[in-house]
VMD Tcl script that draws the C-alpha trace (Angstrom):
set ca {
  {-67.53 -268.91 -62.28}
  {-68.19 -265.21 -63.51}
  {-71.49 -263.20 -63.32}
  {-72.13 -260.37 -65.71}
  {-75.01 -258.00 -65.47}
  {-76.37 -257.50 -69.07}
  {-78.92 -255.06 -67.74}
  {-82.37 -255.19 -66.23}
  {-82.85 -258.80 -64.86}
  {-80.62 -260.35 -67.38}
  {-77.26 -261.79 -66.39}
  {-74.53 -264.06 -68.04}
  {-73.28 -266.58 -65.70}
  {-70.39 -268.46 -67.09}
  {-68.86 -271.47 -65.40}
  {-64.76 -272.31 -65.11}
  {-65.59 -274.96 -68.02}
  {-67.29 -272.37 -70.31}
  {-70.90 -273.56 -69.86}
  {-72.96 -270.06 -70.22}
  {-76.48 -269.25 -68.63}
  {-78.50 -266.30 -69.58}
  {-81.22 -265.20 -67.32}
  {-84.28 -263.45 -68.22}
  {-83.42 -261.77 -71.62}
  {-84.94 -258.60 -72.13}
  {-86.23 -257.03 -75.25}
  {-85.40 -253.43 -75.76}
  {-88.20 -251.01 -75.93}
  {-89.34 -247.44 -75.68}
  {-88.67 -247.31 -71.98}
  {-85.89 -250.04 -71.71}
  {-82.86 -248.78 -73.69}
  {-80.31 -251.42 -72.89}
  {-78.66 -252.47 -75.86}
  {-79.42 -255.70 -77.87}
  {-78.20 -258.95 -76.50}
  {-75.75 -260.47 -78.61}
  {-74.29 -263.16 -76.33}
  {-74.60 -266.77 -76.92}
  {-75.42 -269.22 -74.24}
  {-76.00 -273.11 -73.54}
  {-79.04 -272.47 -71.39}
  {-81.58 -269.32 -70.95}
  {-83.98 -269.38 -67.78}
  {-87.35 -267.47 -68.11}
  {-88.93 -266.60 -64.83}
  {-92.36 -265.42 -66.52}
  {-93.27 -264.43 -70.25}
  {-93.31 -260.67 -70.22}
  {-91.39 -258.72 -72.84}
  {-88.43 -257.71 -70.50}
  {-87.64 -261.28 -69.45}
  {-88.34 -263.80 -72.26}
  {-86.60 -262.66 -75.21}
  {-84.98 -266.00 -75.87}
  {-84.50 -265.50 -79.58}
  {-82.07 -262.75 -79.06}
  {-79.69 -265.40 -77.34}
  {-77.15 -266.78 -79.94}
  {-76.27 -270.67 -80.04}
  {-78.51 -273.03 -79.69}
  {-79.58 -272.75 -75.87}
  {-81.98 -274.88 -73.95}
  {-84.81 -272.70 -72.82}
  {-85.75 -273.45 -69.07}
  {-88.98 -272.52 -67.50}
  {-89.01 -274.95 -64.58}
  {-87.11 -277.69 -62.80}
  {-84.44 -279.26 -65.44}
  {-80.84 -280.41 -65.73}
  {-78.95 -279.22 -68.54}
  {-75.17 -280.24 -69.34}
  {-74.76 -281.33 -65.95}
  {-76.38 -278.18 -64.26}
  {-79.59 -278.86 -61.99}
  {-81.78 -275.87 -62.21}
  {-84.69 -275.72 -59.65}
  {-87.70 -273.70 -60.70}
  {-89.86 -272.65 -57.43}
  {-93.23 -271.33 -58.28}
  {-93.89 -267.74 -56.98}
  {-96.16 -264.94 -58.12}
  {-95.37 -261.36 -59.69}
  {-97.76 -259.74 -57.11}
  {-98.87 -259.73 -53.87}
  {-102.55 -261.05 -54.98}
  {-101.28 -264.71 -55.90}
  {-100.97 -263.89 -59.49}
  {-104.56 -262.45 -60.25}
  {-102.70 -258.96 -61.20}
  {-99.45 -259.91 -63.22}
  {-99.36 -263.80 -63.12}
  {-96.85 -266.33 -61.96}
  {-93.14 -265.90 -61.62}
  {-90.55 -268.84 -61.18}
  {-87.33 -268.34 -58.88}
  {-84.32 -270.23 -60.30}
  {-81.85 -271.77 -58.28}
  {-78.65 -273.54 -59.63}
  {-74.90 -274.37 -58.57}
  {-72.04 -273.68 -60.63}
  {-68.63 -274.52 -59.72}
  {-69.70 -274.84 -56.17}
  {-71.39 -271.77 -55.82}
  {-75.32 -271.45 -55.29}
  {-76.82 -268.94 -57.21}
  {-80.57 -267.92 -56.93}
  {-82.12 -265.40 -59.39}
  {-85.54 -264.10 -58.12}
  {-87.09 -263.14 -61.35}
  {-90.14 -260.58 -60.94}
  {-90.75 -261.74 -57.39}
  {-93.96 -259.67 -56.18}
  {-94.34 -260.69 -52.64}
  {-92.22 -261.84 -49.30}
  {-91.55 -265.49 -49.42}
  {-93.51 -267.93 -47.59}
  {-91.77 -270.42 -45.12}
  {-92.24 -273.39 -47.71}
  {-90.45 -271.14 -50.58}
  {-87.82 -270.45 -48.08}
  {-87.07 -274.17 -47.53}
  {-87.46 -274.90 -51.36}
  {-84.90 -272.32 -52.26}
  {-82.59 -273.63 -49.61}
  {-79.11 -272.30 -49.01}
  {-78.20 -269.47 -51.43}
  {-74.49 -267.95 -51.88}
  {-75.36 -265.27 -54.44}
  {-78.99 -263.67 -54.66}
  {-79.89 -261.77 -57.72}
  {-82.83 -259.64 -56.18}
  {-85.20 -257.23 -57.95}
  {-85.35 -253.96 -55.67}
  {-86.98 -251.30 -58.08}
  {-90.80 -251.96 -57.00}
  {-93.95 -251.39 -58.86}
  {-93.76 -254.44 -60.77}
  {-91.64 -256.41 -58.37}
  {-91.04 -256.12 -54.64}
  {-89.66 -252.94 -53.52}
  {-86.65 -252.02 -51.51}
  {-88.24 -252.94 -48.05}
  {-89.55 -256.35 -49.11}
  {-86.33 -257.15 -50.91}
  {-84.58 -256.45 -47.56}
  {-86.94 -258.71 -46.03}
  {-86.38 -261.77 -48.56}
  {-82.49 -261.02 -47.96}
  {-83.30 -261.51 -44.49}
  {-85.40 -264.45 -45.25}
  {-82.48 -266.48 -47.35}
  {-79.42 -265.12 -45.90}
  {-77.15 -265.00 -49.03}
  {-73.27 -264.39 -48.70}
  {-73.57 -261.91 -51.85}
  {-76.54 -259.88 -52.91}
  {-76.56 -258.37 -56.40}
  {-79.34 -255.94 -56.94}
  {-81.39 -255.93 -60.41}
  {-84.58 -254.66 -62.08}
  {-83.97 -250.93 -60.92}
  {-84.13 -247.60 -62.62}
  {-81.08 -246.55 -64.46}
  {-80.05 -244.00 -67.20}
  {-81.08 -246.82 -69.59}
  {-84.28 -247.80 -67.94}
  {-87.25 -245.24 -67.84}
  {-89.92 -247.74 -66.42}
  {-91.76 -246.48 -63.25}
  {-89.54 -248.28 -60.83}
  {-87.22 -246.87 -58.24}
  {-83.24 -246.56 -58.49}
  {-81.01 -248.77 -56.21}
  {-80.39 -246.28 -53.76}
  {-83.42 -246.85 -51.34}
  {-82.39 -250.65 -51.28}
  {-78.66 -249.48 -50.01}
  {-79.84 -247.08 -47.70}
  {-78.23 -247.55 -44.22}
  {-76.19 -250.70 -45.34}
  {-72.48 -251.45 -44.94}
  {-70.35 -253.68 -47.13}
  {-71.46 -252.27 -50.40}
  {-69.04 -252.45 -53.25}
  {-69.97 -250.37 -56.23}
  {-68.07 -251.67 -59.21}
  {-66.93 -249.85 -62.30}
  {-67.55 -253.23 -64.07}
  {-70.45 -255.30 -65.50}
  {-68.64 -258.51 -64.43}
  {-67.51 -260.35 -61.25}
  {-65.87 -263.49 -60.41}
  {-66.59 -265.80 -57.57}
  {-65.01 -268.87 -56.28}
  {-66.41 -271.64 -53.87}
  {-64.54 -271.43 -50.57}
  {-63.76 -267.55 -51.31}
  {-67.28 -265.98 -50.59}
  {-67.35 -263.02 -47.99}
  {-68.20 -264.39 -44.38}
  {-70.58 -261.54 -43.92}
  {-73.24 -260.50 -46.49}
  {-72.00 -258.11 -48.99}
  {-73.89 -256.10 -51.53}
  {-72.30 -255.69 -54.93}
  {-73.74 -253.06 -57.40}
  {-72.83 -253.86 -61.14}
  {-72.59 -251.47 -64.00}
  {-74.82 -252.80 -67.07}
  {-72.63 -254.03 -69.87}
  {-75.30 -253.14 -72.51}
}
mol new
graphics top color blue
foreach p $ca { graphics top sphere $p radius 0.5 }
foreach p [lrange $ca 0 end-1] q [lrange $ca 1 end] { graphics top cylinder $p $q radius 0.2 }
display resetview
């Protein structure tokens, strides 16, 4: 399977058989300068209904929009209820974590998670091979809490998202704070990376992708 970072919290995940999943499609805006999404997909996941995560109209084809637990084209998607803030949603509402398996690889997209996970949520998420984690803070967990969540879920691969770049002027931090002091970091001069079941790294690895758009 392949994972392509389009930008912000939006990824295109393509199975070996060609099934395509797009996560949290953004709407380009004044402070969000990633390019217009023109990809097609079979499935679109939406963690919450904010403009930078719910632009399902931009996704081409005739995708099924998933906002909770569902099974589409043989892919079982588990939606875990969480919050967009540390006040149980009082400030920014709810957030849905999505977990699904593609070609034997278990992927977890945390959406705009705003807090450390409870023990119950950790159990609900279960085993994770690849974790797509927000690290920019302000609207989501920051680098410190993101590290704690990684420790809770123990993924094989971590791909940071939702951080400041030259195409994102939102009041969030860049990726460097999250990476500080870490080993096994791969900075790829590419937006896409391929994974195969049974060939994942034995020790946790961080992969930083370039936005495609």
